[in-house]
Each structure stands twice: as C-alpha cells, then as structure tokens.
N, C-alpha and C positions, 0 to 999 in steps of 0.2 A: 312852325317853322316860322322863324323868324323876316322877313321879307324887308323891313331894311336897314338892314344886317348882310349891307352886295358890296364885294367887291371885285373889279375890274382886274384881273392874274396874269394873262398875258396872251398876245398875238402870236399864232403859230403860223412860220410862216414853211416851213417843212416838216416832216412825220418824226423828225430830232425833238420836235419842241412840244409835240403833244405831250398832253399830261393825263398819268396814268398809276394813282396816289391809291386808287379802292375807292373810292368817295361814291358815292352816283350819279351821272351822266345824261339830263336831260336836253338832248341834240336838237335846235333849229333848226331848216331849214327849208327855202323856197330863192323864187326867180325872183332877180337883182330890185324889181318898182313890188310886190306883190303889201311888202311893207312887214319886217320880218322884225325889223327895228323896232320899230310901232307896238306889235303883238308883245314883244318883248319886253317894254317897257312899261304898258299898261298893264301886265302882270304882278311888276314890282312896283304899282305905282308910282313912276320915277318919269320926267320927263324928258329929258335928254340922255343918256343915263346908254343902254349901245344906241350906236351914233344914227343917229334917223339920217341917212345923205340928201342932197337935194340934187346929184345925181342918181342915179341908177349905178351899182357896181362897185360902191365904194369899202362893202368889207368882203377883201381877195386874199384873207387869213381865217385862221382858224380861233372866233375870241376864246376866250375861260371868264368866267362873271360868278365869281363864289359866293353862294349864296346861305348865308347863316353859318355859314362851317363844317354845308354839312351836304350840301348838294352843291357838285354846278350847272349853268345853262351854258352848253356851249351854244354858240354862234355860227355857225358855216357859211361859207363864202357865197352868192347872192351869186343864182345862173344862170345864163340866157340872154344875157344883154350882146345886144347886137352891134357896141362901138368896140368892143374886145380882140383886140387881136388871137388870130390863130395860135399865137404861144403863151397866152394866156390864159384861154380857154384848153390847152395840152395842160399848160401846169396846174386849171383847177381838176381838169378830171384824175391828175396821176395822183395829186391832196386831194380827192376823196376817197381813192381808190384805197388808199395807204389806211385814211381815218380808218374808212367801213373794215379791214380788213385785217386792223385793231382796234376790234370796234366792240371789247371784250364787256368795257366800263357803262359802255350805254345802256342804261335804265328805260330812257323814254325816248322813243322818237317825234319832233314836232312840223311833221310836212305842211305850210304855208299854201294855200292856194290863194285865186282869186277868184271870190264865190261868183266874179259873173260872166267867169268867159272859160268855157271847157277846158284842162289842164290840157298842157301844153304837152310838145315829144319830151321836154326838157325835165317836167312833172314826174312824166309818167316812167323816165329815168332814174331818176328821183327814190319814188317807191317802190323801181325795183333793186337797188339799193336796201333801202331799209327791210323787203319784204324777203332777201337774202342774208341778213345774218340774222331774220329771225325772233329778235326781240320784239317787245312791244310800242304801239304805236298805236298816233291817233292824225286826222286827216284837217286841217285849220281850213273853212272856208273863210279867210278872211273880206272885210269889205261890204259884211252884208248888207252896210248901212246903204250903201248905195244901188240896194234893189229895190221895186218894188214889191209886195207881201207875198205876192198873187207867183213869181220870180224863184222866191226861195227853195220852193220846196224839189220842183222843175228841175233848177241849176245843180242843188245836189244829189239828187238823181243820175244827173248829165258826173259829175266830179265824180261818182261813188264809180261809174258803168266803165268812163275813162281810164279807170284809178282801177277795176276786176279789184276793186274788195272785196273782204269776205266779210262775213254778221260779225265777225269778228273784233272787225279796226272803226273805233266813231269817224263819225264826223261832224265835226264841232262848228256848231253858225258862228262866226266872231264877226266883232267893228272895236278895230283896239283903237277908233273915235270914241264911241259910245264905250263903249267896254261891257255890248255884249256877249258871252260866251267865256267871259274871261275866269268866273266863275268857276266854272265845270271844267273851262283848261287846269285850271288850281287846283282842283278838288284832284282828277287824272294825275296828275303832274307827285300828287302828295303820299298817291297810291306806296309810287316811288321813292322814295325818298324815304327813307329808316331814322 
C-alpha cells in the first residue's frame, strides 16, 4: 500500500454522511488528548495530515482519509474531554452508536489509550463498542516514550486487565513521537487491506 497516496475525503457530521462504498475501513478511536491524530500522522509519515489540535476535542466529526484508493483511515471524534457541553457529549454518543450500528465496513478497529494511565471509563465504553461489532481490533498504548523501561510491562498489564482484553486482542506499545510500534501497527493494518 502506498501511504504517500493519501487524500482527505470528508468529515461526516451525521450518519447520512458515512461512507459505505465497500472499501476496507481502519477505524481509529481514543480520548481527546491521547494523540490520535499524531498516531495517524506517524503511520502516514506526515506532519499535520490528520489535524493535531492545540486544544483537545478538535475532532468532532467522523473524518475519512483515503489511502492509495484501497482503504480508508477513519478518525472518530475524540471523547472524554471535560469542557465539552452535555449536548455535545450526547451528540457524540448518538453519532458513535449509529457508526457502530452501520459497522459492516469496519475491517480493523484501533483503540488508542495512554500508556501512562489506567484506561478511563470512556476507554472501557469504546472497547465495548469494538467487542460488540465482533470485528478484529487492536489496542495502541501511545506515549510510551514518557515511561521508564520498567513501567511499560506493568502498565500494559493494567491496560489489558482494565479493558478485559482476550488473548486475541494485541496491545501495541507505541510512541507517535519516536515511531515506536509504527511498523507493528502498520503490519496489522495491512492484513486487512487487500
């Protein structure tokens, strides 16, 4: 797959805007400040392709990026940002429910969590969405460059335990900043892009 051939297709603000053209969809989700856009940018070897917000909560729509005309990277709205209104949280919840209901196109889910902290209740909710649709998914533990070497293994164990991950769900230790884990994540993605 030629990751240099990337184009932004659309931002879907409501379910009628979701793309359903049969191409595989690699779906990225994570809380607002977890570095989701940075993970996508690292995979694509781009600086600012997926917008990196100066303040969390910038991605409020479902954003579709077409990769080599063969698959979409789908960037879901970040969640769990305290300064978002109740109405906005409710809108996000409805949008996610509808997205996962129409999830036939999800080829691989990528749940990004912060490797430094126990997953939040919102992270657990998102993991339940991925479990419910029954599609393959992986957990990316981002910001590992901020951990000491001895902290990585216990933190990964805590993440796996909190999200109740079964053995078939990989956890990838990742650093969007340094590139750690990028090759491993890309090799998972390529399995689902024909």
